[in-house]
C-alpha positions, 0 to 999 in steps of 0.5 A: 867471300874467300879472302887472300891472305897477305904474303908480306912475310914471304917477301920480306924474307926474299928481300932481305938477302938484297945487298944494295937497292936497284934503281927500280927494285920492286918492294914488298908492297908491290909484290904482294899485290900482283896476282894472276887473273883468268877470264874467258879469253885467257890469263893475264895479270891483275894488281891492287891499289888502295884509294881513299881507304878503298880497295881497287884492282887494276888490269888491262881492258883487253883481258875482259874484251878479248881484243887483240890490238887497238882500238880497245873500245869500252866495257859497258857491262856493270860487272864481270866474273873472273877467276883469280889464282890463290897464291897460297894454294899448293896447286892451281886454286882459282877463286871465282869473283864478281867485280864491278867494272869502272871503265878508264875511258874509250880506247884506254887499255885499262879497267878498274875492278871493285870487288864486293868486299876487300880481297886482301887480308891485312896487306901492306899499304899500297904504293902511290900510283903516280907517274910524275917524276919519271923521265926519258931513259928512266929505269922501270920494272914490270911484274906479272905472270907470263904465259899463264904461269908464275914461280913458287917461293918456298919457305921453311915448313914446306909452304910455297907461294905463287909469285910474279915474275919481274922484268926490267925496262927503260922509258923509250918515249911518251905521248900525251896526245890523245891516249896518254901512254908510255913506250918502254924498252924491254921484252914483254911476254903474253900474260904480263898484260894488266900488270903494273909498271913501277919506278924508284924503290923503297919509300919513293916507289911509284906505280906509273902504268899498266902493261898493255902489250908490245909492238910487233916487227915484221921480219923476212924469213926463208923456210928451211925447205926453201933454203935447202932448195936454193942451195941446189940451184944454179947461181943465176936462179931467182932468190927464193921467196921470203915470207913474213913473221911478226917478232917481238920488237922490244917496244912495250906499250903501257898506259899511264896509271892516271887513267885508273886513278881518275876513273876511281875518283869519278866512281869511288865504289871500291869496298872500304878497307877495315881499320886495323 
């Protein structure tokens, strides 16, 4: 199986230009483990963590099922065939991979994927996956590939690499009743689904959640044709009919990473990471 080479040098060079560390600045350990994934239903984001020296990949369940909104149900298939974008390819080179599937729970928008062997070659250590210590109003960042695209980081020698985008968010609300999820204040876009939400930075960085989607806000609009027509009517005429469109409310839903960790501990099937 093709292995995805670590891009830690790329990120070390990029991050060395940072003068001050932000409260939720993504570290190289996170950047190098976020990739673009494609299923029969479209493209999204996927990221890797190591648990008990085994490699796992985490993404949103709806990328596998095609569900556009809750309930997300369960994934009953034992394996799934997906394509992962090779970050070091000069163009778009997709690597087909058959993953074993670990469902994180009914209606939890998280699945854990286990490749037959480790995909990352000599990666930096994964950061802890734990939301403990995050608080209301706390800063966070999320990473991924919006609209099925990333950006290219170029190094001397002409090499370039696919990189995830980073967006800022803050914790707006949290629920522990039923499905445990975070409500984040930020602008999510299609394609970020399955990406990690992180908080803190440096050696204290944590992965707290997995991006699921965003809440839509119904808004009244008047089409340009109707608006022009209304200006020609007498002032006593009826108000032109309004239509509804759904806009991005700025509220993001992200499921707590603990669901993935609990599922992994119940079914530790990820491939062992070779000792360095």
